[in-house]
C-alpha positions in Angstrom: 164.8 12.3 -56.9 163.7 8.9 -56.9 160.1 7.8 -58.5 158.4 4.7 -57.2 157.1 2.5 -60.3 156.0 -0.6 -58.5 152.3 -1.0 -59.0 152.4 -3.3 -55.9 153.7 -0.5 -53.8 151.8 2.2 -54.8 148.0 -0.1 -54.1 149.6 -0.3 -50.4 151.0 2.7 -50.1 149.2 5.4 -52.5 150.0 9.4 -52.2 148.0 11.2 -49.4 146.2 13.8 -51.6 144.3 10.6 -53.5 143.6 8.8 -50.1 142.0 11.8 -48.7 140.3 13.1 -52.2 139.1 9.3 -53.4 139.4 6.2 -50.7 138.4 7.9 -47.7 134.7 9.7 -49.3 134.6 5.8 -50.8 135.4 3.7 -47.6 132.3 5.3 -45.9 129.9 4.4 -48.9 131.2 0.9 -48.0 130.7 1.2 -44.3 127.1 2.0 -45.3 126.5 -0.3 -46.7 128.2 -3.3 -45.0 127.2 -2.5 -42.1 123.4 -3.7 -41.9 124.7 -6.5 -44.3 126.9 -8.0 -41.8 124.5 -7.4 -38.8 121.9 -9.4 -41.1 124.7 -12.5 -42.2 125.3 -12.9 -38.6 121.7 -13.2 -36.9 120.6 -15.4 -40.5 123.2 -18.2 -39.5 122.4 -18.2 -36.1 125.8 -17.2 -34.7 126.8 -14.0 -32.2 126.3 -10.4 -33.5 129.6 -9.3 -33.5 130.7 -12.3 -35.3 129.5 -10.8 -38.4 131.0 -7.1 -37.4 134.1 -8.8 -36.9 134.3 -10.3 -39.7 133.8 -7.2 -41.6 136.5 -6.0 -39.6 138.8 -8.3 -40.8 137.8 -8.6 -44.3 138.5 -5.0 -44.9 141.7 -4.8 -42.5 142.9 -8.6 -43.5 142.5 -9.4 -46.6 142.0 -5.7 -48.3 145.9 -5.9 -47.4 146.9 -9.3 -48.1 144.8 -9.8 -50.8 145.9 -9.4 -55.0 142.9 -7.0 -56.1 143.4 -3.4 -54.8 139.4 -2.6 -54.8 138.0 -5.4 -53.9 135.8 -5.4 -50.5 135.7 -8.5 -48.7 133.3 -9.5 -45.2 130.9 -11.9 -44.1 128.5 -13.2 -47.2 124.9 -14.5 -48.1 126.5 -17.4 -49.8 128.3 -18.7 -47.0 125.3 -18.5 -44.4 123.5 -21.7 -45.3 126.6 -23.6 -44.6 127.6 -21.3 -41.6 124.2 -22.1 -40.0 124.2 -25.7 -41.1 127.6 -26.2 -39.0 127.0 -24.6 -36.3 123.8 -26.3 -35.5 125.7 -29.6 -36.0 128.6 -28.9 -34.5 128.0 -25.6 -32.5 129.9 -22.1 -32.6 132.9 -22.8 -31.5 133.8 -25.7 -33.9 132.3 -23.4 -36.7 135.3 -21.4 -35.4 137.9 -24.1 -35.6 136.1 -25.3 -39.4 137.0 -21.2 -40.4 140.6 -21.5 -39.6 140.6 -24.9 -41.5 139.0 -23.3 -44.8 141.4 -20.7 -44.5 144.3 -23.0 -44.4 143.0 -24.4 -47.7 142.6 -21.4 -49.6 146.5 -20.5 -48.4 147.4 -23.9 -50.2 145.2 -23.2 -53.4 146.9 -20.0 -53.9 150.2 -21.6 -53.1 149.5 -24.3 -55.5 148.5 -21.9 -58.2 145.0 -23.9 -58.4 143.3 -20.1 -58.8 142.5 -20.0 -62.2 141.3 -23.2 -62.0 138.4 -22.3 -59.5 137.1 -20.2 -62.6 136.8 -23.4 -64.3 134.0 -24.6 -62.6 130.9 -24.7 -65.0 129.0 -21.3 -65.0 125.4 -22.5 -64.8 126.4 -24.4 -61.8 127.5 -21.5 -60.0 124.5 -19.8 -61.1 122.5 -22.5 -60.2 124.7 -22.8 -56.7 124.2 -19.2 -56.1 120.0 -19.0 -56.6 119.4 -22.1 -54.2 121.0 -20.3 -51.6 118.8 -17.4 -52.3 115.9 -19.7 -52.0 117.3 -21.3 -49.0 117.7 -17.5 -47.3 114.8 -16.9 -48.2 112.6 -19.7 -47.0 114.3 -19.4 -43.4 114.3 -15.5 -42.8 110.3 -15.4 -43.8 109.4 -17.2 -40.8 111.5 -14.3 -39.1 109.5 -11.4 -40.7 106.3 -13.0 -39.8 107.7 -13.0 -36.0 108.6 -16.7 -35.9 111.8 -18.4 -35.7 114.0 -19.6 -38.3 114.1 -23.4 -38.9 117.1 -26.0 -39.9 115.9 -27.0 -43.2 113.9 -25.6 -46.6 111.2 -28.4 -46.0 110.7 -27.7 -42.4 110.5 -23.9 -43.3 107.7 -24.7 -46.3 106.1 -27.1 -44.0 105.5 -24.7 -41.3 104.8 -21.7 -43.4 100.9 -21.8 -43.3 101.2 -22.0 -39.8 103.4 -19.2 -39.5 101.0 -17.1 -41.4 98.1 -18.0 -39.3 100.0 -16.9 -36.4 102.0 -13.4 -37.8 103.1 -10.9 -35.5 101.7 -8.0 -37.5 104.6 -5.5 -36.0 107.1 -7.6 -37.0 105.3 -7.8 -40.5 104.9 -4.2 -41.0 108.4 -3.6 -40.6 109.9 -5.8 -42.4 107.7 -4.9 -45.0 108.4 -1.5 -45.0 112.0 -2.6 -45.6 111.4 -4.9 -48.4 109.5 -2.0 -50.2 112.1 0.3 -49.4 114.6 -1.8 -51.1 112.9 -2.4 -53.6 111.6 0.9 -54.9 115.2 2.7 -54.2 116.1 2.5 -57.9 113.3 4.3 -58.6 114.4 7.5 -57.0 116.1 10.3 -57.9 120.0 9.7 -58.1 120.9 12.5 -55.3 118.5 10.0 -52.9 120.5 6.9 -54.2 123.7 7.9 -53.1 122.5 7.0 -49.7 122.8 3.3 -49.4 119.2 1.6 -49.8 119.9 -0.9 -46.8 121.2 1.8 -44.3 118.3 3.5 -45.1 115.5 0.4 -44.9 116.7 -0.7 -41.6 117.4 3.0 -40.1 113.7 3.5 -41.3 112.6 0.1 -39.8 114.2 0.7 -36.6 112.9 4.0 -36.1 109.3 2.8 -37.2 109.8 0.0 -34.7 110.1 2.7 -31.6 106.6 3.9 -32.4 104.2 0.9 -33.2 102.0 0.2 -31.1 103.0 -3.8 -30.8 105.9 -5.8 -29.3 108.3 -6.0 -32.1 111.3 -8.6 -31.3 115.0 -7.2 -31.8 118.4 -8.4 -31.7 119.5 -9.0 -28.4 123.0 -8.5 -27.4 124.4 -9.4 -23.8 126.5 -6.8 -21.9 128.7 -5.6 -24.4 128.9 -6.3 -28.0 131.8 -8.9 -27.7 130.3 -10.5 -24.4 128.7 -13.5 -26.4 132.0 -14.4 -28.6 134.2 -17.7 -28.1 136.7 -18.4 -29.4 137.5 -22.1 -31.7 137.5 -24.9 -30.0 138.4 -28.4 -31.2 135.0 -30.4 -31.9 134.5 -33.4 -30.1 134.4 -35.6 -33.0 133.0 -36.1 -36.7 135.7 -35.2 -38.2 134.4 -36.6 -41.6 131.6 -34.7 -41.4 134.7 -31.7 -40.1 136.1 -31.8 -43.0 134.2 -31.8 -45.8 132.4 -28.8 -43.9 136.1 -27.1 -43.8 136.6 -27.7 -48.0 132.7 -26.4 -48.5 133.7 -22.8 -46.9 137.0 -23.0 -48.5 135.0 -23.9 -52.1 132.3 -21.6 -51.8 134.4 -18.5 -50.4 137.3 -18.7 -52.9 134.8 -19.2 -55.9 133.1 -16.1 -54.9 136.3 -14.3 -54.3 137.4 -15.4 -57.7 134.3 -14.2 -59.9 134.1 -10.7 -58.0 137.7 -10.1 -58.7 136.7 -10.9 -62.5 133.8 -8.7 -62.3 135.8 -6.1 -60.6 138.7 -5.9 -63.4 136.1 -6.0 -66.0 134.6 -2.9 -64.3 138.5 -1.5 -64.1 140.7 -2.3 -67.6 143.9 -1.2 -66.2 144.0 -3.6 -63.2 144.2 -7.2 -63.4 144.2 -9.1 -60.1 146.8 -11.3 -58.6 144.0 -14.3 -58.1 147.0 -16.5 -56.2 147.7 -13.7 -54.1 143.7 -13.1 -53.7 143.1 -16.5 -52.7 146.7 -16.5 -50.0 145.3 -13.1 -48.2 141.9 -14.1 -48.0 143.0 -17.4 -46.8 145.0 -15.8 -43.7 142.1 -13.4 -43.3 139.9 -16.7 -42.8 142.4 -18.1 -40.6 142.3 -14.6 -38.4 138.8 -14.9 -38.6 138.3 -18.2 -36.8 141.0 -17.4 -34.5 138.6 -14.1 -32.9 135.5 -15.9 -33.5 134.4 -14.2 -36.2 132.5 -15.3 -39.1 134.1 -16.7 -42.8 135.0 -13.6 -45.0 135.1 -13.7 -48.8 135.0 -10.8 -51.5 131.4 -9.4 -52.0 130.4 -8.3 -55.3 127.9 -5.9 -54.5 130.1 -4.2 -51.8 133.0 -4.4 -54.3 131.2 -2.9 -56.8 129.4 -0.1 -54.6 133.7 0.9 -53.7 134.4 1.2 -57.5 131.6 3.2 -58.3 132.2 5.1 -55.4 135.8 6.2 -56.9 138.4 4.2 -54.9 141.4 4.1 -56.2 143.4 1.8 -53.7 143.3 -0.9 -51.0 143.1 2.3 -48.4 139.3 2.5 -49.1 138.2 -1.1 -48.1 140.7 -1.2 -44.7 138.6 2.0 -43.8 135.8 0.9 -44.1 137.0 -2.2 -42.0 138.1 0.3 -39.3 134.7 2.3 -39.4 132.8 -1.6 -38.6 135.7 -1.7 -35.8 134.8 1.8 -34.1 131.0 1.2 -34.8 131.2 -2.2 -32.7 132.7 -0.5 -29.8 131.4 2.6 -29.5 127.7 1.8 -30.5 126.2 -1.6 -29.0 123.2 0.3 -27.8 122.2 1.1 -31.5 122.9 -2.3 -32.3 120.1 -3.3 -30.2 117.6 -1.5 -31.2 117.6 -2.9 -34.7 114.3 -5.3 -35.3 115.2 -8.6 -36.6 112.8 -8.4 -39.3 114.5 -5.5 -40.9 117.3 -7.7 -41.0 115.2 -10.2 -42.2 113.8 -8.3 -44.8 116.8 -7.2 -45.9 118.4 -10.9 -46.3 115.5 -12.1 -48.0 115.9 -9.6 -51.0 119.4 -10.0 -50.9 118.4 -14.0 -51.5 116.0 -13.4 -54.0 118.6 -11.4 -56.0 120.5 -14.1 -56.2 118.1 -15.8 -58.7 118.7 -13.8 -61.6 116.5 -14.4 -64.6 119.3 -13.5 -67.1 121.0 -16.8 -65.4 118.4 -18.6 -66.3 117.7 -17.5 -69.8 121.3 -17.8 -70.4 120.8 -21.8 -69.0 117.8 -22.0 -71.5 119.5 -20.6 -74.2 122.7 -22.8 -74.0 120.1 -26.1 -73.1 121.6 -26.0 -69.6 118.6 -25.7 -67.7 118.3 -28.8 -66.5 121.8 -28.9 -64.8 120.7 -25.6 -63.1 117.2 -26.3 -61.7 118.9 -29.7 -60.6 121.6 -27.6 -58.6 119.2 -25.3 -56.8 116.9 -28.5 -56.0 119.5 -30.3 -54.7 120.9 -27.0 -52.5 117.9 -26.0 -51.7 116.4 -29.9 -49.7 119.9 -31.2 -49.5 122.4 -29.4 -48.9 125.3 -26.8 -50.2 128.4 -29.1 -51.4 125.6 -32.0 -52.6 124.3 -29.8 -54.8 127.9 -28.7 -56.4 128.6 -31.7 -57.2 125.9 -32.9 -58.7 125.5 -29.7 -60.4 129.5 -30.5 -61.5 128.5 -34.1 -62.6 125.7 -33.4 -64.6 127.5 -30.4 -66.8 130.1 -33.2 -66.8 128.2 -35.5 -68.0 126.1 -33.2 -70.9 129.8 -31.8 -72.2 130.5 -35.4 -72.5 127.7 -36.1 -74.4 128.0 -33.0 -76.2 131.4 -33.6 -77.8 131.2 -37.5 -78.0 127.6 -36.5 -80.0 127.9 -37.9 -83.8 125.0 -37.4 -86.2 124.5 -40.1 -88.9 121.6 -39.4 -91.2 120.8 -41.6 -94.7 118.5 -39.8 -96.9 117.4 -40.4 -100.6 118.7 -38.1 -102.7 116.2 -36.0 -104.2 115.9 -36.2 -108.1 117.7 -38.9 -108.8 116.7 -42.4 -109.3 118.6 -44.5 -106.6 120.9 -42.0 -104.8 121.2 -42.1 -101.2 123.3 -39.5 -98.5 124.9 -40.9 -95.7 125.9 -37.9 -94.1 128.4 -38.5 -90.5 128.8 -35.3 -88.5 130.5 -35.3 -85.5 132.4 -37.4 -82.7 132.5 -40.9 -84.3 133.5 -43.5 -81.7 132.6 -47.2 -81.2 129.2 -45.3 -78.7 128.0 -44.6 -82.7 128.0 -48.1 -83.9 124.5 -48.5 -83.1 122.9 -45.8 -84.6 125.6 -46.1 -87.8 124.5 -49.6 -88.4 120.5 -48.5 -87.7 121.2 -45.6 -90.2 123.3 -47.5 -92.6 120.8 -50.7 -92.7 117.9 -48.2 -94.3 120.1 -47.9 -97.9 118.7 -49.8 -100.4 121.2 -53.2 -101.7 121.8 -51.2 -105.0 122.0 -47.3 -104.0 124.7 -44.9 -105.2 125.6 -43.8 -102.0 127.9 -40.9 -101.3 128.9 -41.1 -97.5 130.0 -37.4 -96.7 132.5 -37.7 -93.5 132.5 -34.5 -91.5 134.1 -34.9 -88.4 136.2 -34.3 -86.0 137.7 -37.5 -84.7 137.0 -41.3 -85.8 138.2 -44.2 -83.5 139.4 -47.8 -85.1 135.7 -49.5 -84.2 133.8 -46.6 -86.0 136.0 -47.0 -89.1 136.3 -50.4 -89.5 132.6 -51.0 -89.2 132.4 -47.9 -91.9 134.8 -50.0 -94.1 133.0 -53.4 -93.6 129.7 -51.7 -94.7 131.4 -49.9 -97.8 132.8 -53.9 -98.4 129.6 -55.4 -97.9 127.6 -52.8 -100.0 129.6 -53.1 -102.8 129.6 -57.0 -103.0 126.0 -56.9 -103.3 126.3 -54.4 -106.3 125.8 -51.1 -104.4 128.3 -48.3 -105.6 129.6 -45.9 -102.5 132.0 -42.9 -102.8 133.2 -41.6 -99.7 133.8 -38.4 -98.8 136.1 -36.8 -96.2 134.8 -33.5 -95.2 135.9 -33.2 -91.9 139.9 -32.5 -89.9 140.4 -35.6 -89.8 141.0 -39.2 -92.6 140.6 -42.3 -92.5 143.5 -43.4 -93.9 145.7 -41.8 -90.9 144.7 -44.5 -88.3 147.1 -46.8 -90.3 149.4 -45.1 -89.1 149.0 -45.1 -85.3 145.8 -44.5 -82.4 143.1 -41.7 -84.0 143.7 -38.0 -82.9 141.4 -34.8 -83.3 141.7 -33.3 -86.1 141.6 -29.4 -86.8 140.1 -27.0 -89.2 143.5 -25.9 -90.4 144.4 -29.4 -92.0 141.2 -28.5 -94.0 142.8 -25.3 -94.9 146.3 -26.5 -95.4 144.6 -28.9 -98.1 142.1 -26.6 -99.6 145.0 -24.3 -99.9 147.8 -27.2 -100.7 149.0 -26.0 -104.5 149.3 -22.8 -103.1 151.9 -23.4 -100.9 155.5 -23.0 -101.3 156.7 -26.4 -99.9 158.3 -28.9 -102.9 155.5 -31.2 -104.1 156.5 -34.8 -106.5 153.2 -33.5 -108.6 151.0 -30.9 -107.0 148.8 -30.9 -109.7 148.1 -34.8 -109.5 148.1 -34.5 -105.7 145.7 -31.6 -105.6 143.2 -33.4 -108.2 143.0 -36.6 -105.6 142.6 -34.3 -102.8 138.9 -32.4 -104.7 138.4 -35.7 -105.9 138.3 -37.0 -102.4 136.8 -33.8 -100.3 135.4 -31.2 -102.8 133.7 -32.9 -105.6 130.6 -34.1 -104.5 129.8 -30.8 -103.4 130.4 -29.1 -106.9 129.0 -31.7 -108.7 125.7 -30.6 -108.0 126.0 -27.6 -108.6 127.7 -27.6 -112.0 124.7 -30.0 -113.0 123.0 -27.0 -113.2 125.2 -25.2 -115.4 125.4 -28.4 -117.7 123.1 -26.0 -120.4 125.5 -23.1 -120.3 126.7 -20.6 -118.1 125.1 -17.2 -116.5 128.0 -15.4 -115.2 127.8 -12.4 -113.5 131.0 -10.5 -113.8 134.0 -10.2 -116.6 136.6 -10.9 -114.2 140.0 -9.6 -115.7 143.3 -10.0 -113.6 146.8 -10.5 -114.2 148.2 -14.1 -114.9 149.8 -14.1 -111.2 149.6 -17.5 -110.1 149.0 -16.0 -106.3 145.9 -14.6 -107.6 142.7 -16.7 -106.8 139.6 -14.9 -108.2 137.4 -17.1 -106.9 139.3 -17.5 -103.3 139.6 -13.8 -103.1 136.0 -13.3 -104.5 134.2 -16.0 -102.0 132.7 -17.1 -105.6 132.3 -20.3 -107.1 132.2 -22.2 -110.8 129.8 -20.1 -113.2 130.4 -16.8 -111.6 133.0 -14.9 -112.7 134.5 -15.0 -117.0 137.8 -14.6 -115.8 140.7 -13.5 -118.7 144.2 -13.2 -117.4 147.4 -11.8 -118.9 150.7 -9.9 -118.1 149.8 -6.6 -116.1 145.8 -7.0 -116.6 146.3 -4.9 -119.1 143.3 -3.8 -121.5 145.5 -2.8 -125.3 143.4 0.4 -126.6 141.7 -0.1 -130.3 141.3 -3.9 -129.4 145.0 -4.4 -130.7 145.3 -7.6 -129.0 142.7 -10.3 -130.6 142.0 -12.0 -127.3 141.4 -9.4 -124.7 138.9 -8.1 -127.5 137.5 -11.4 -127.8 136.5 -11.7 -123.9 135.2 -8.2 -123.7 132.7 -9.1 -126.5 131.7 -12.5 -126.3 131.4 -11.4 -121.9 129.2 -8.7 -123.0 127.1 -9.5 -125.9 126.9 -13.2 -125.8 127.1 -13.8 -122.0 125.3 -10.7 -121.1 127.6 -10.0 -117.8 126.3 -7.4 -115.1 129.6 -6.0 -114.0 133.3 -5.8 -115.4 136.4 -6.2 -113.2 139.6 -5.1 -113.2 141.7 -6.7 -110.5 145.5 -5.6 -110.0 148.1 -7.0 -107.1 151.0 -5.8 -105.0 154.7 -7.1 -106.1 153.2 -7.4 -109.8 156.2 -8.2 -112.2 155.0 -6.5 -114.9 154.5 -3.5 -112.9 158.3 -3.7 -111.5 159.5 -3.9 -115.3 157.1 -1.5 -116.5 158.3 1.0 -113.5 161.7 0.7 -114.3 161.6 0.4 -117.5 163.5 -2.9 -118.0 164.5 -4.3 -121.5 162.4 -7.9 -121.1 163.1 -9.5 -124.3 161.1 -9.8 -127.6 157.3 -10.8 -127.0 157.1 -9.3 -123.3 158.4 -5.7 -124.3 155.6 -5.7 -127.0 153.0 -6.5 -124.6 154.4 -3.9 -121.8 153.9 -1.4 -124.3 150.5 -1.5 -124.0 151.0 0.3 -120.1 153.3 2.6 -121.0 149.9 5.1 -120.5 149.8 4.0 -117.3 153.3 4.8 -116.5 153.0 8.4 -118.1 149.7 9.4 -116.5 151.3 8.0 -112.5 154.3 10.3 -113.8 152.4 13.0 -114.3 150.7 12.8 -110.3 147.3 10.7 -111.1 145.5 10.7 -107.9 145.2 7.6 -107.1 149.1 7.4 -106.9 148.8 9.7 -104.2 146.2 7.9 -102.2 148.0 5.1 -102.2 151.3 7.0 -100.6 149.5 8.0 -98.2 148.6 4.3 -97.1 152.1 3.8 -97.4 152.2 1.6 -100.5 155.6 2.0 -102.4 155.8 2.9 -105.9 155.7 -0.1 -107.9 152.3 -0.9 -105.9 151.4 2.8 -106.3 151.8 2.3 -110.2 149.6 -1.1 -110.1 147.4 0.8 -108.8 147.1 3.4 -111.0 146.9 0.6 -114.0 143.7 -0.5 -112.7 142.3 3.2 -113.0 143.5 3.7 -116.2 142.4 0.3 -117.6 139.1 1.2 -116.5 139.2 4.2 -118.3 139.8 2.0 -121.1 137.4 0.3 -121.1 134.9 2.7 -120.6 136.2 3.8 -123.9 135.5 0.6 -125.4 132.0 0.8 -127.9 130.7 -2.5 -126.5 131.4 -1.6 -123.0 129.8 1.7 -123.4 126.9 0.7 -125.0 126.4 -1.8 -122.3 126.7 0.6 -119.9 123.9 2.6 -121.1 121.7 0.2 -122.0 122.0 -2.1 -119.7 123.5 -0.5 -116.7 126.7 -2.7 -116.9 128.7 -1.4 -113.7 132.9 -0.8 -113.9 134.9 -1.8 -110.7 138.5 -1.9 -109.8 139.8 -4.2 -107.2 143.8 -4.5 -106.2 144.8 -7.8 -103.9 147.4 -6.7 -101.4 149.4 -10.0 -100.9 151.2 -9.1 -97.3 148.1 -8.5 -96.0 145.7 -10.8 -98.0 142.9 -8.0 -98.3 141.4 -6.4 -101.8 140.9 -2.8 -102.1 138.5 -1.1 -104.3 140.2 1.3 -106.9 138.1 4.2 -108.6 139.5 6.5 -111.2 140.2 9.0 -108.4 141.3 7.0 -105.4 141.4 4.0 -102.8 139.4 2.7 -100.7 139.0 -0.3 -98.2 135.9 -2.3 -98.5 134.3 -2.9 -94.9 134.3 -7.0 -93.7 130.9 -6.5 -92.4 128.7 -4.5 -94.5 130.6 -4.3 -97.9 130.8 -0.9 -98.0 133.7 1.1 -99.0 135.5 3.7 -96.8 138.0 6.2 -99.2 141.8 6.3 -97.7 142.6 10.2 -98.5 144.2 11.8 -101.0 147.3 14.1 -100.3 
């Protein structure tokens, strides 16, 4: 028996049991949500009612079948309402169908050109502003319909005429529209059982029923004859081809962006699924070509319906395709029902949809990110000019803001507190010729004989800025001042001598900081490291060392191995004056004070420096532990020293609990011995009279650490086990002991 393992084939041909169990019920829910919205979008654009229903059919059957997503639901969308309405007013419905075909062809080309991901590069603040502008425009236009009037072609006309419309409101239409809005806004507060029925459907059905009993005239949807009687097939425009092309591009871009953003949202809800974005654009492009040919509105994936489809339990493309089929059946068989729907009811639905496009979360995000100006400008231009101009302006402003942030540099010259004539000039950011006026102004503030530190924290510097800085340095020195040039950023001024400027990376800084640790052969690593230290770090350490001139006050006595791979201040994230460090082969503490060097360090640290903790730190791949474990003869001197570790070897062979925990964690015998060694040295220190007295009288703490070189992580060692030190809180998670 063969097994079908092709995911795409499973989406197209799911098992019948899954279709009937999951997709069929979900398609009914999607149908009930899409029906009133499809009719409402058609009425709002001024297109035939059937154009909205046909768009939902094409979106379900064509885009659903050919697209790259298995759960997205496509159809007429509020985001295209404004541009389609303008097209109908300017060119007529037949030419608008032709525009829809052209937009579909462009979407197919987008998909074939692999540009789908590129559409997601549009700044989110522009998309949010564009949607908010569309929402405001829809609400302003439909407000007149809700009050019993006619929608206007522009937002400005809608605002100007609103006072007159309020004075001549039709009570029946306003009542029905108000009920719809109240139901839609209050539906979320009802019990979950009731919320299983889509709110737009309940609102429209309720409004239709009220319209039959309200004792006043109410405008209803007009349909001449059959539902498809008013359908007009596409026709070539009589002229204005520049505007036609612009409209095609606008529809294609908006439909593509909304479709891709919806796909991203649906993928987040279904972690195991990934939409083929290019195929999704191709599928929607073909759907729009079909929509234009049959006289339907342009289609795009609609995020609200798509999320509804996912939450309803859909598993495959069958759900959205069935939803399109149900709308087709409704459009053919129930035309009389459509004619009973009040226009004010659909206006109420569209007003709520339009206002829902204005999200407070987007406004807060724009404010927090410093993009509020871009958001506001996009909204205003979309509302009062048109959608395409608003989007283009928003993109231009977003790019200008990005460029300003990228090339921005902060240059500040300030006196150094506590010094007689010290000044600090901080240069931070991207330093180009654009920064020259700012640089000149700040450098002019520095007195002629000042002792200046120029701190360069830049990720890019061009020759113009570099030359200007060097010229000032030479001039200041010639006038009797001194200048120390400190380069802390990712680029170096000396690099400009070898070619054009390039942006530096933080990795370069890390390489320089850890340069002496690298295994690459160097002519004189110590001297080169000192030069790098003077160039980039000495001035940072200098003020701290100034506070330690009169004495040291370390927190801990840190006893560790002499292995060159262990850098105590790096693995403890500490600095000068924090650790009183003692290093020897194998981080051993000879019992009974038999080694005067270690003994002197213990006494001095605890009785003279009064450290608050004593730390023993071992490490993996330790040569001393390897020699001890294999009982190798290492020669005079080393054998005598390693004899201090024999108690550790005996405790390990007798089954120390730390060894068991280390074995469970996957460490080999030599590293297990190294961890046991840390625990044994802690016991030796705890028995030392000086340490014991400090623990009793001052609460000195003993700690054990083990540095795993392969993972660059530090673990805690106790006399009974080991544990991982948590990155976030510093807490320790104990590892199990067998």
